[in-house]
A tleap script that builds the chain and sets N, CA, C and O, in Angstrom:
source leaprc.protein.ff14SB
mol = sequence {
  NMET THR LEU MET THR ARG LEU ARG LYS GLN
  THR GLY PHE THR LEU ILE GLU LEU LEU VAL
  VAL MET ALA ILE ILE ALA THR LEU LEU SER
  ILE VAL ALA PRO ARG TYR PHE GLU SER ILE
  GLU LYS ALA LYS GLU ALA VAL LEU ARG GLN
  ASP LEU LYS ILE MET ARG ASP ALA ILE ASP
  GLN PHE TYR ALA ASP SER GLY LYS TYR PRO
  LEU ASP LEU GLU GLU LEU VAL ASP LYS ARG
  TYR LEU ARG SER ILE PRO ILE ASP PRO MET
  THR GLU SER ASN THR THR TRP ILE GLU MET
  PRO PRO GLN ASN GLU ASP GLU GLU GLY VAL
  TYR ASP VAL HIE SER GLY PHE THR GLY ARG
  ALA LEU ASP GLY THR PHE TYR GLU GLU CTRP
}
set mol.1.N position { -59.383 -18.737 -44.248 }
set mol.1.CA position { -58.731 -17.573 -43.702 }
set mol.1.C position { -57.723 -17.035 -44.709 }
set mol.1.O position { -57.003 -17.773 -45.382 }
set mol.2.N position { -57.716 -15.794 -44.769 }
set mol.2.CA position { -56.775 -15.165 -45.683 }
set mol.2.C position { -55.417 -15.023 -44.995 }
set mol.2.O position { -55.290 -15.221 -43.787 }
set mol.3.N position { -54.453 -14.692 -45.757 }
set mol.3.CA position { -53.093 -14.516 -45.248 }
set mol.3.C position { -53.023 -13.358 -44.245 }
set mol.3.O position { -52.279 -13.438 -43.267 }
set mol.4.N position { -53.770 -12.306 -44.469 }
set mol.4.CA position { -53.770 -11.134 -43.596 }
set mol.4.C position { -54.342 -11.476 -42.229 }
set mol.4.O position { -53.796 -11.025 -41.222 }
set mol.5.N position { -55.394 -12.235 -42.151 }
set mol.5.CA position { -55.970 -12.597 -40.845 }
set mol.5.C position { -55.043 -13.535 -40.087 }
set mol.5.O position { -54.958 -13.443 -38.863 }
set mol.6.N position { -54.367 -14.409 -40.754 }
set mol.6.CA position { -53.406 -15.282 -40.079 }
set mol.6.C position { -52.255 -14.486 -39.462 }
set mol.6.O position { -51.827 -14.775 -38.344 }
set mol.7.N position { -51.761 -13.496 -40.183 }
set mol.7.CA position { -50.674 -12.673 -39.672 }
set mol.7.C position { -51.107 -11.864 -38.451 }
set mol.7.O position { -50.325 -11.676 -37.519 }
set mol.8.N position { -52.342 -11.391 -38.457 }
set mol.8.CA position { -52.826 -10.615 -37.314 }
set mol.8.C position { -52.929 -11.478 -36.067 }
set mol.8.O position { -52.655 -10.979 -34.976 }
set mol.9.N position { -53.293 -12.693 -36.168 }
set mol.9.CA position { -53.428 -13.581 -35.018 }
set mol.9.C position { -52.064 -13.974 -34.447 }
set mol.9.O position { -51.980 -14.252 -33.250 }
set mol.10.N position { -51.016 -14.009 -35.228 }
set mol.10.CA position { -49.710 -14.460 -34.781 }
set mol.10.C position { -48.848 -13.334 -34.212 }
set mol.10.O position { -47.838 -13.624 -33.572 }
set mol.11.N position { -49.192 -12.092 -34.411 }
set mol.11.CA position { -48.364 -11.003 -33.898 }
set mol.11.C position { -48.702 -10.733 -32.438 }
set mol.11.O position { -49.824 -10.971 -31.989 }
set mol.12.N position { -47.678 -10.213 -31.681 }
set mol.12.CA position { -47.885 -9.864 -30.270 }
set mol.12.C position { -47.458 -10.989 -29.350 }
set mol.12.O position { -47.129 -12.090 -29.791 }
set mol.13.N position { -47.471 -10.683 -28.038 }
set mol.13.CA position { -47.071 -11.649 -27.026 }
set mol.13.C position { -48.284 -12.059 -26.215 }
set mol.13.O position { -49.226 -11.283 -26.050 }
set mol.14.N position { -48.256 -13.249 -25.725 }
set mol.14.CA position { -49.344 -13.705 -24.851 }
set mol.14.C position { -49.075 -13.211 -23.440 }
set mol.14.O position { -47.962 -12.796 -23.116 }
set mol.15.N position { -50.086 -13.257 -22.621 }
set mol.15.CA position { -49.960 -12.812 -21.242 }
set mol.15.C position { -48.957 -13.679 -20.485 }
set mol.15.O position { -48.207 -13.167 -19.654 }
set mol.16.N position { -48.934 -14.947 -20.753 }
set mol.16.CA position { -47.997 -15.867 -20.089 }
set mol.16.C position { -46.563 -15.506 -20.445 }
set mol.16.O position { -45.696 -15.502 -19.571 }
set mol.17.N position { -46.300 -15.206 -21.696 }
set mol.17.CA position { -44.947 -14.824 -22.112 }
set mol.17.C position { -44.493 -13.548 -21.409 }
set mol.17.O position { -43.352 -13.466 -20.954 }
set mol.18.N position { -45.365 -12.563 -21.318 }
set mol.18.CA position { -45.024 -11.324 -20.630 }
set mol.18.C position { -44.762 -11.564 -19.143 }
set mol.18.O position { -43.834 -10.984 -18.580 }
set mol.19.N position { -45.565 -12.411 -18.504 }
set mol.19.CA position { -45.370 -12.708 -17.084 }
set mol.19.C position { -44.047 -13.438 -16.840 }
set mol.19.O position { -43.379 -13.183 -15.837 }
set mol.20.N position { -43.669 -14.324 -17.728 }
set mol.20.CA position { -42.400 -15.039 -17.588 }
set mol.20.C position { -41.223 -14.073 -17.711 }
set mol.20.O position { -40.279 -14.146 -16.925 }
set mol.21.N position { -41.273 -13.181 -18.679 }
set mol.21.CA position { -40.205 -12.200 -18.857 }
set mol.21.C position { -40.117 -11.284 -17.636 }
set mol.21.O position { -39.018 -10.981 -17.171 }
set mol.22.N position { -41.258 -10.844 -17.116 }
set mol.22.CA position { -41.254 -9.975 -15.935 }
set mol.22.C position { -40.728 -10.718 -14.706 }
set mol.22.O position { -40.056 -10.111 -13.872 }
set mol.23.N position { -41.013 -11.994 -14.575 }
set mol.23.CA position { -40.499 -12.771 -13.446 }
set mol.23.C position { -38.978 -12.926 -13.534 }
set mol.23.O position { -38.290 -12.881 -12.514 }
set mol.24.N position { -38.462 -13.106 -14.733 }
set mol.24.CA position { -37.006 -13.207 -14.922 }
set mol.24.C position { -36.343 -11.875 -14.573 }
set mol.24.O position { -35.317 -11.854 -13.892 }
set mol.25.N position { -36.918 -10.770 -15.032 }
set mol.25.CA position { -36.356 -9.452 -14.722 }
set mol.25.C position { -36.403 -9.194 -13.219 }
set mol.25.O position { -35.435 -8.677 -12.661 }
set mol.26.N position { -37.489 -9.534 -12.556 }
set mol.26.CA position { -37.610 -9.333 -11.108 }
set mol.26.C position { -36.582 -10.166 -10.353 }
set mol.26.O position { -36.011 -9.698 -9.368 }
set mol.27.N position { -36.342 -11.385 -10.799 }
set mol.27.CA position { -35.339 -12.239 -10.157 }
set mol.27.C position { -33.945 -11.641 -10.302 }
set mol.27.O position { -33.182 -11.609 -9.337 }
set mol.28.N position { -33.609 -11.173 -11.484 }
set mol.28.CA position { -32.301 -10.552 -11.699 }
set mol.28.C position { -32.139 -9.288 -10.858 }
set mol.28.O position { -31.070 -9.053 -10.295 }
set mol.29.N position { -33.189 -8.474 -10.769 }
set mol.29.CA position { -33.121 -7.265 -9.956 }
set mol.29.C position { -32.958 -7.578 -8.478 }
set mol.29.O position { -32.255 -6.858 -7.769 }
set mol.30.N position { -33.595 -8.637 -8.007 }
set mol.30.CA position { -33.468 -8.988 -6.584 }
set mol.30.C position { -32.057 -9.480 -6.255 }
set mol.30.O position { -31.635 -9.423 -5.100 }
set mol.31.N position { -31.340 -9.953 -7.244 }
set mol.31.CA position { -29.947 -10.373 -7.028 }
set mol.31.C position { -29.005 -9.162 -7.077 }
set mol.31.O position { -28.068 -9.073 -6.284 }
set mol.32.N position { -29.250 -8.241 -7.997 }
set mol.32.CA position { -28.344 -7.124 -8.234 }
set mol.32.C position { -28.547 -5.969 -7.240 }
set mol.32.O position { -27.567 -5.345 -6.832 }
set mol.33.N position { -29.769 -5.674 -6.848 }
set mol.33.CA position { -30.063 -4.496 -6.022 }
set mol.33.C position { -29.299 -4.460 -4.697 }
set mol.33.O position { -28.727 -3.416 -4.380 }
set mol.34.N position { -29.253 -5.535 -3.905 }
set mol.34.CA position { -28.501 -5.454 -2.642 }
set mol.34.C position { -27.016 -5.172 -2.850 }
set mol.34.O position { -26.411 -4.447 -2.061 }
set mol.35.N position { -26.436 -5.722 -3.877 }
set mol.35.CA position { -25.021 -5.467 -4.162 }
set mol.35.C position { -24.798 -4.016 -4.557 }
set mol.35.O position { -23.774 -3.425 -4.212 }
set mol.36.N position { -25.746 -3.443 -5.274 }
set mol.36.CA position { -25.633 -2.050 -5.694 }
set mol.36.C position { -25.649 -1.129 -4.482 }
set mol.36.O position { -24.804 -0.241 -4.368 }
set mol.37.N position { -26.606 -1.331 -3.572 }
set mol.37.CA position { -26.706 -0.457 -2.403 }
set mol.37.C position { -25.526 -0.652 -1.461 }
set mol.37.O position { -25.100 0.301 -0.810 }
set mol.38.N position { -24.992 -1.860 -1.377 }
set mol.38.CA position { -23.808 -2.096 -0.547 }
set mol.38.C position { -22.591 -1.381 -1.149 }
set mol.38.O position { -21.755 -0.848 -0.420 }
set mol.39.N position { -22.501 -1.374 -2.461 }
set mol.39.CA position { -21.361 -0.692 -3.085 }
set mol.39.C position { -21.450 0.819 -2.878 }
set mol.39.O position { -20.417 1.480 -2.768 }
set mol.40.N position { -22.647 1.372 -2.822 }
set mol.40.CA position { -22.806 2.793 -2.531 }
set mol.40.C position { -22.327 3.083 -1.110 }
set mol.40.O position { -21.632 4.074 -0.885 }
set mol.41.N position { -22.687 2.233 -0.151 }
set mol.41.CA position { -22.249 2.423 1.238 }
set mol.41.C position { -20.727 2.310 1.356 }
set mol.41.O position { -20.098 3.083 2.078 }
set mol.42.N position { -20.143 1.349 0.650 }
set mol.42.CA position { -18.689 1.197 0.680 }
set mol.42.C position { -17.994 2.447 0.132 }
set mol.42.O position { -16.973 2.881 0.667 }
set mol.43.N position { -18.548 3.016 -0.927 }
set mol.43.CA position { -17.960 4.224 -1.515 }
set mol.43.C position { -18.061 5.400 -0.542 }
set mol.43.O position { -17.109 6.168 -0.401 }
set mol.44.N position { -19.202 5.547 0.129 }
set mol.44.CA position { -19.356 6.625 1.106 }
set mol.44.C position { -18.375 6.453 2.265 }
set mol.44.O position { -17.801 7.429 2.748 }
set mol.45.N position { -18.187 5.218 2.706 }
set mol.45.CA position { -17.242 4.966 3.797 }
set mol.45.C position { -15.814 5.295 3.374 }
set mol.45.O position { -15.039 5.838 4.162 }
set mol.46.N position { -15.472 4.970 2.143 }
set mol.46.CA position { -14.124 5.277 1.653 }
set mol.46.C position { -13.907 6.787 1.588 }
set mol.46.O position { -12.834 7.275 1.944 }
set mol.47.N position { -14.909 7.522 1.140 }
set mol.47.CA position { -14.800 8.979 1.079 }
set mol.47.C position { -14.692 9.557 2.487 }
set mol.47.O position { -13.910 10.478 2.719 }
set mol.48.N position { -15.471 9.023 3.429 }
set mol.48.CA position { -15.403 9.509 4.806 }
set mol.48.C position { -14.022 9.279 5.409 }
set mol.48.O position { -13.467 10.168 6.055 }
set mol.49.N position { -13.474 8.100 5.201 }
set mol.49.CA position { -12.128 7.818 5.721 }
set mol.49.C position { -11.095 8.772 5.114 }
set mol.49.O position { -10.213 9.267 5.817 }
set mol.50.N position { -11.207 9.022 3.828 }
set mol.50.CA position { -10.259 9.916 3.156 }
set mol.50.C position { -10.413 11.349 3.665 }
set mol.50.O position { -9.413 12.023 3.914 }
set mol.51.N position { -11.648 11.821 3.822 }
set mol.51.CA position { -11.873 13.175 4.326 }
set mol.51.C position { -11.327 13.337 5.739 }
set mol.51.O position { -10.715 14.358 6.053 }
set mol.52.N position { -11.543 12.340 6.592 }
set mol.52.CA position { -11.022 12.410 7.958 }
set mol.52.C position { -9.499 12.475 7.953 }
set mol.52.O position { -8.898 13.235 8.713 }
set mol.53.N position { -8.884 11.676 7.093 }
set mol.53.CA position { -7.422 11.671 7.019 }
set mol.53.C position { -6.891 13.023 6.550 }
set mol.53.O position { -5.912 13.532 7.096 }
set mol.54.N position { -7.526 13.594 5.558 }
set mol.54.CA position { -7.095 14.890 5.030 }
set mol.54.C position { -7.233 15.973 6.094 }
set mol.54.O position { -6.327 16.786 6.272 }
set mol.55.N position { -8.369 15.990 6.806 }
set mol.55.CA position { -8.567 17.021 7.826 }
set mol.55.C position { -7.605 16.837 8.997 }
set mol.55.O position { -7.095 17.816 9.540 }
set mol.56.N position { -7.355 15.593 9.386 }
set mol.56.CA position { -6.419 15.345 10.487 }
set mol.56.C position { -5.002 15.738 10.089 }
set mol.56.O position { -4.256 16.283 10.903 }
set mol.57.N position { -4.629 15.465 8.849 }
set mol.57.CA position { -3.307 15.898 8.371 }
set mol.57.C position { -3.194 17.425 8.379 }
set mol.57.O position { -2.155 17.974 8.744 }
set mol.58.N position { -4.274 18.105 7.974 }
set mol.58.CA position { -4.263 19.567 7.969 }
set mol.58.C position { -4.143 20.108 9.391 }
set mol.58.O position { -3.441 21.093 9.616 }
set mol.59.N position { -4.818 19.478 10.356 }
set mol.59.CA position { -4.712 19.896 11.757 }
set mol.59.C position { -3.281 19.712 12.251 }
set mol.59.O position { -2.729 20.583 12.924 }
set mol.60.N position { -2.689 18.568 11.910 }
set mol.60.CA position { -1.302 18.304 12.326 }
set mol.60.C position { -0.330 19.300 11.696 }
set mol.60.O position { 0.590 19.772 12.363 }
set mol.61.N position { -0.525 19.621 10.424 }
set mol.61.CA position { 0.345 20.589 9.758 }
set mol.61.C position { 0.185 21.981 10.369 }
set mol.61.O position { 1.162 22.710 10.540 }
set mol.62.N position { -1.051 22.339 10.695 }
set mol.62.CA position { -1.302 23.633 11.335 }
set mol.62.C position { -0.581 23.701 12.676 }
set mol.62.O position { 0.046 24.709 13.002 }
set mol.63.N position { -0.674 22.614 13.455 }
set mol.63.CA position { -0.016 22.580 14.766 }
set mol.63.C position { 1.503 22.643 14.613 }
set mol.63.O position { 2.175 23.326 15.386 }
set mol.64.N position { 2.041 21.944 13.634 }
set mol.64.CA position { 3.491 21.951 13.413 }
set mol.64.C position { 3.978 23.342 13.004 }
set mol.64.O position { 5.072 23.754 13.389 }
set mol.65.N position { 3.177 24.060 12.233 }
set mol.65.CA position { 3.580 25.386 11.766 }
set mol.65.C position { 3.412 26.468 12.836 }
set mol.65.O position { 4.259 27.353 12.962 }
set mol.66.N position { 2.331 26.399 13.599 }
set mol.66.CA position { 2.027 27.510 14.508 }
set mol.66.C position { 2.204 27.173 15.989 }
set mol.66.O position { 2.220 28.076 16.825 }
set mol.67.N position { 2.336 25.896 16.323 }
set mol.67.CA position { 2.504 25.509 17.719 }
set mol.67.C position { 1.223 25.513 18.520 }
set mol.67.O position { 1.255 25.392 19.745 }
set mol.68.N position { 0.098 25.649 17.847 }
set mol.68.CA position { -1.206 25.599 18.508 }
set mol.68.C position { -2.196 24.961 17.554 }
set mol.68.O position { -1.954 24.865 16.351 }
set mol.69.N position { -3.319 24.525 18.115 }
set mol.69.CA position { -4.353 23.902 17.289 }
set mol.69.C position { -5.283 24.978 16.738 }
set mol.69.O position { -5.444 26.033 17.352 }
set mol.70.N position { -5.898 24.718 15.579 }
set mol.70.CA position { -6.841 25.705 15.040 }
set mol.70.C position { -8.068 25.815 15.946 }
set mol.70.O position { -8.473 24.837 16.574 }
set mol.71.N position { -8.650 27.001 16.007 }
set mol.71.CA position { -9.819 27.202 16.861 }
set mol.71.C position { -11.046 26.476 16.321 }
set mol.71.O position { -11.890 26.013 17.088 }
set mol.72.N position { -11.137 26.380 15.010 }
set mol.72.CA position { -12.208 25.615 14.376 }
set mol.72.C position { -11.754 25.193 12.986 }
set mol.72.O position { -10.668 25.567 12.541 }
set mol.73.N position { -12.574 24.423 12.310 }
set mol.73.CA position { -12.201 23.948 10.972 }
set mol.73.C position { -12.139 25.095 9.969 }
set mol.73.O position { -11.383 25.041 8.999 }
set mol.74.N position { -12.924 26.114 10.205 }
set mol.74.CA position { -12.923 27.264 9.302 }
set mol.74.C position { -11.564 27.961 9.288 }
set mol.74.O position { -11.174 28.535 8.271 }
set mol.75.N position { -10.846 27.916 10.399 }
set mol.75.CA position { -9.519 28.524 10.443 }
set mol.75.C position { -8.551 27.791 9.514 }
set mol.75.O position { -7.649 28.404 8.944 }
set mol.76.N position { -8.741 26.482 9.365 }
set mol.76.CA position { -7.909 25.722 8.426 }
set mol.76.C position { -8.148 26.190 6.994 }
set mol.76.O position { -7.228 26.214 6.176 }
set mol.77.N position { -9.383 26.560 6.703 }
set mol.77.CA position { -9.709 27.059 5.367 }
set mol.77.C position { -9.140 28.468 5.194 }
set mol.77.O position { -8.574 28.793 4.151 }
set mol.78.N position { -9.296 29.297 6.223 }
set mol.78.CA position { -8.796 30.676 6.137 }
set mol.78.C position { -7.292 30.735 5.939 }
set mol.78.O position { -6.787 31.597 5.219 }
set mol.79.N position { -6.573 29.817 6.581 }
set mol.79.CA position { -5.108 29.818 6.480 }
set mol.79.C position { -4.607 28.936 5.336 }
set mol.79.O position { -3.405 28.708 5.197 }
set mol.80.N position { -5.542 28.441 4.519 }
set mol.80.CA position { -5.229 27.667 3.314 }
set mol.80.C position { -4.630 26.289 3.581 }
set mol.80.O position { -3.882 25.770 2.752 }
set mol.81.N position { -4.950 25.695 4.719 }
set mol.81.CA position { -4.556 24.307 4.952 }
set mol.81.C position { -5.567 23.364 4.295 }
set mol.81.O position { -5.242 22.224 3.965 }
set mol.82.N position { -6.778 23.849 4.114 }
set mol.82.CA position { -7.822 23.142 3.368 }
set mol.82.C position { -8.434 24.122 2.382 }
set mol.82.O position { -8.512 25.317 2.664 }
set mol.83.N position { -8.870 23.629 1.226 }
set mol.83.CA position { -9.564 24.509 0.275 }
set mol.83.C position { -10.954 24.837 0.781 }
set mol.83.O position { -11.421 25.971 0.673 }
set mol.84.N position { -11.604 23.831 1.332 }
set mol.84.CA position { -12.923 24.019 1.926 }
set mol.84.C position { -13.151 22.874 2.910 }
set mol.84.O position { -12.475 21.846 2.860 }
set mol.85.N position { -14.098 23.070 3.787 }
set mol.85.CA position { -14.439 21.996 4.722 }
set mol.85.C position { -15.184 20.939 3.918 }
set mol.85.O position { -16.191 21.247 3.280 }
set mol.86.N position { -14.702 19.692 3.939 }
set mol.86.CA position { -15.359 18.671 3.128 }
set mol.86.C position { -16.774 18.373 3.615 }
set mol.86.O position { -17.107 18.594 4.780 }
set mol.87.N position { -17.576 17.880 2.720 }
set mol.87.CA position { -18.936 17.473 3.064 }
set mol.87.C position { -18.883 16.045 3.593 }
set mol.87.O position { -18.318 15.154 2.960 }
set mol.88.N position { -19.477 15.846 4.759 }
set mol.88.CA position { -19.557 14.496 5.337 }
set mol.88.C position { -20.466 13.671 4.429 }
set mol.88.O position { -21.635 14.020 4.264 }
set mol.89.N position { -19.963 12.586 3.834 }
set mol.89.CA position { -20.782 11.834 2.884 }
set mol.89.C position { -21.968 11.131 3.535 }
set mol.89.O position { -22.924 10.772 2.847 }
set mol.90.N position { -21.921 10.933 4.839 }
set mol.90.CA position { -23.023 10.255 5.520 }
set mol.90.C position { -24.166 11.224 5.837 }
set mol.90.O position { -25.336 10.866 5.703 }
set mol.91.N position { -23.836 12.432 6.250 }
set mol.91.CA position { -24.871 13.414 6.576 }
set mol.91.C position { -25.136 14.379 5.430 }
set mol.91.O position { -26.117 15.123 5.451 }
set mol.92.N position { -24.257 14.367 4.429 }
set mol.92.CA position { -24.339 15.237 3.255 }
set mol.92.C position { -24.354 16.716 3.654 }
set mol.92.O position { -25.063 17.527 3.060 }
set mol.93.N position { -23.549 17.047 4.678 }
set mol.93.CA position { -23.427 18.418 5.145 }
set mol.93.C position { -22.004 18.644 5.640 }
set mol.93.O position { -21.353 17.711 6.109 }
set mol.94.N position { -21.526 19.866 5.539 }
set mol.94.CA position { -20.187 20.155 6.052 }
set mol.94.C position { -20.242 20.805 7.434 }
set mol.94.O position { -19.214 21.240 7.954 }
set mol.95.N position { -21.432 20.874 8.031 }
set mol.95.CA position { -21.577 21.473 9.354 }
set mol.95.C position { -21.767 20.439 10.459 }
set mol.95.O position { -21.943 20.810 11.619 }
set mol.96.N position { -21.736 19.171 10.128 }
set mol.96.CA position { -22.012 18.140 11.136 }
set mol.96.C position { -20.756 17.492 11.707 }
set mol.96.O position { -20.857 16.553 12.496 }
set mol.97.N position { -19.576 17.975 11.326 }
set mol.97.CA position { -18.343 17.416 11.863 }
set mol.97.C position { -18.277 17.698 13.366 }
set mol.97.O position { -18.646 18.781 13.821 }
set mol.98.N position { -17.807 16.717 14.122 }
set mol.98.CA position { -17.631 16.871 15.560 }
set mol.98.C position { -16.164 17.203 15.813 }
set mol.98.O position { -15.276 16.397 15.535 }
set mol.99.N position { -15.927 18.393 16.343 }
set mol.99.CA position { -14.560 18.860 16.609 }
set mol.99.C position { -14.186 18.474 18.037 }
set mol.99.O position { -14.868 18.858 18.987 }
set mol.100.N position { -13.101 17.714 18.185 }
set mol.100.CA position { -12.654 17.243 19.497 }
set mol.100.C position { -11.540 18.151 20.012 }
set mol.100.O position { -10.599 18.456 19.279 }
set mol.101.N position { -11.645 18.588 21.281 }
set mol.101.CA position { -10.591 19.445 21.842 }
set mol.101.C position { -9.365 18.621 22.240 }
set mol.101.O position { -9.451 17.398 22.343 }
set mol.102.N position { -8.224 19.284 22.464 }
set mol.102.CA position { -7.031 18.556 22.912 }
set mol.102.C position { -7.247 17.974 24.302 }
set mol.102.O position { -8.047 18.497 25.079 }
set mol.103.N position { -6.536 16.890 24.620 }
set mol.103.CA position { -6.666 16.271 25.938 }
set mol.103.C position { -6.031 17.138 27.019 }
set mol.103.O position { -6.454 17.100 28.175 }
set mol.104.N position { -5.032 17.909 26.654 }
set mol.104.CA position { -4.386 18.829 27.579 }
set mol.104.C position { -5.310 20.032 27.781 }
set mol.104.O position { -5.651 20.717 26.816 }
set mol.105.N position { -5.714 20.290 29.010 }
set mol.105.CA position { -6.657 21.369 29.291 }
set mol.105.C position { -6.056 22.750 29.083 }
set mol.105.O position { -6.790 23.731 28.960 }
set mol.106.N position { -4.741 22.840 29.042 }
set mol.106.CA position { -4.092 24.133 28.838 }
set mol.106.C position { -4.221 24.614 27.396 }
set mol.106.O position { -4.125 25.812 27.130 }
set mol.107.N position { -4.439 23.684 26.466 }
set mol.107.CA position { -4.530 24.042 25.055 }
set mol.107.C position { -5.994 24.112 24.641 }
set mol.107.O position { -6.852 23.443 25.217 }
set mol.108.N position { -6.257 24.919 23.652 }
set mol.108.CA position { -7.609 25.000 23.112 }
set mol.108.C position { -7.558 24.795 21.613 }
set mol.108.O position { -6.486 24.857 21.010 }
set mol.109.N position { -8.694 24.553 21.014 }
set mol.109.CA position { -8.767 24.380 19.576 }
set mol.109.C position { -9.293 23.010 19.192 }
set mol.109.O position { -9.896 22.301 19.998 }
set mol.110.N position { -9.051 22.661 17.958 }
set mol.110.CA position { -9.513 21.393 17.393 }
set mol.110.C position { -8.326 20.438 17.318 }
set mol.110.O position { -7.384 20.663 16.558 }
set mol.111.N position { -8.380 19.373 18.113 }
set mol.111.CA position { -7.316 18.368 18.117 }
set mol.111.C position { -7.634 17.246 17.133 }
set mol.111.O position { -6.738 16.711 16.480 }
set mol.112.N position { -8.902 16.897 17.032 }
set mol.112.CA position { -9.322 15.790 16.176 }
set mol.112.C position { -10.714 16.104 15.650 }
set mol.112.O position { -11.385 17.013 16.138 }
set mol.113.N position { -11.132 15.353 14.663 }
set mol.113.CA position { -12.448 15.551 14.065 }
set mol.113.C position { -13.073 14.179 13.791 }
set mol.113.O position { -12.383 13.234 13.408 }
set mol.114.N position { -14.390 14.089 13.995 }
set mol.114.CA position { -15.143 12.855 13.758 }
set mol.114.C position { -16.402 13.184 12.966 }
set mol.114.O position { -16.818 14.340 12.887 }
set mol.115.N position { -16.996 12.158 12.387 }
set mol.115.CA position { -18.247 12.340 11.661 }
set mol.115.C position { -19.383 12.547 12.655 }
set mol.115.O position { -19.358 12.009 13.762 }
set mol.116.N position { -20.363 13.319 12.255 }
set mol.116.CA position { -21.529 13.549 13.096 }
set mol.116.C position { -22.632 12.537 12.867 }
set mol.116.O position { -23.704 12.655 13.462 }
set mol.117.N position { -22.402 11.553 12.030 }
set mol.117.CA position { -23.414 10.547 11.731 }
set mol.117.C position { -23.423 9.493 12.829 }
set mol.117.O position { -22.360 9.045 13.258 }
set mol.118.N position { -24.588 9.094 13.283 }
set mol.118.CA position { -24.691 8.174 14.409 }
set mol.118.C position { -25.079 6.757 13.988 }
set mol.118.O position { -25.826 6.090 14.703 }
set mol.119.N position { -24.603 6.303 12.882 }
set mol.119.CA position { -24.923 4.960 12.416 }
set mol.119.C position { -23.739 4.020 12.537 }
set mol.119.O position { -22.657 4.398 12.987 }
set mol.120.N position { -23.976 2.784 12.122 }
set mol.120.CA position { -22.931 1.763 12.127 }
set mol.120.C position { -22.391 1.572 10.721 }
set mol.120.O position { -23.124 1.623 9.734 }
set mol.121.N position { -21.091 1.352 10.662 }
set mol.121.CA position { -20.444 1.082 9.381 }
set mol.121.C position { -20.664 -0.384 8.999 }
set mol.121.O position { -21.192 -1.168 9.788 }
set mol.122.N position { -20.262 -0.736 7.809 }
set mol.122.CA position { -20.406 -2.116 7.352 }
set mol.122.C position { -19.576 -3.086 8.180 }
set mol.122.O position { -19.918 -4.264 8.280 }
set mol.123.N position { -18.468 -2.594 8.785 }
set mol.123.CA position { -17.641 -3.468 9.619 }
set mol.123.C position { -18.140 -3.533 11.065 }
set mol.123.O position { -17.524 -4.204 11.893 }
set mol.124.N position { -19.244 -2.849 11.384 }
set mol.124.CA position { -19.838 -2.923 12.712 }
set mol.124.C position { -19.424 -1.814 13.663 }
set mol.124.O position { -20.002 -1.690 14.743 }
set mol.125.N position { -18.442 -1.004 13.294 }
set mol.125.CA position { -18.029 0.108 14.153 }
set mol.125.C position { -18.954 1.312 13.918 }
set mol.125.O position { -19.682 1.370 12.927 }
set mol.126.N position { -18.907 2.251 14.839 }
set mol.126.CA position { -19.707 3.452 14.698 }
set mol.126.C position { -18.913 4.513 13.946 }
set mol.126.O position { -17.710 4.668 14.153 }
set mol.127.N position { -19.607 5.245 13.066 }
set mol.127.CA position { -18.929 6.272 12.281 }
set mol.127.C position { -18.334 7.355 13.157 }
set mol.127.O position { -17.270 7.886 12.841 }
set mol.128.N position { -18.998 7.694 14.250 }
set mol.128.CA position { -18.504 8.772 15.096 }
set mol.128.C position { -17.251 8.386 15.871 }
set mol.128.O position { -16.641 9.241 16.513 }
set mol.129.N position { -16.853 7.113 15.825 }
set mol.129.CA position { -15.620 6.666 16.487 }
set mol.129.C position { -14.423 6.639 15.532 }
set mol.129.O position { -13.301 6.386 15.971 }
set mol.130.N position { -14.633 6.887 14.266 }
set mol.130.CA position { -13.531 6.818 13.303 }
set mol.130.C position { -12.597 7.975 13.515 }
set mol.130.O position { -11.600 8.102 12.804 }
savepdb mol mol.pdb
quit
């Protein structure tokens, strides 16, 4: 055998070597993937909590300034208490917010706001109860 034929036989990977490498990669992915998707859910929950807090603060500031609750979330934007209605990270829409009226029947408007998503959070509570 010449030197050239020997070199041709030794180059490349065998099927067993490729299968072992693919099995190692699959094992690593099966460990990392669940943590990745859980971290995405945690980030969405953090954004939802922050958006709810910001909107509730804006409602409270509106009530303190005018003595009444806003008729809808759009009024908070019109009066510059919010720059825009935030997008619900769970539904990926800004039209799914649930506007809660005041408990006092004499008053009208938006007293509180909740997410329109009907799922469970990582802590077991429902998003619409936040």
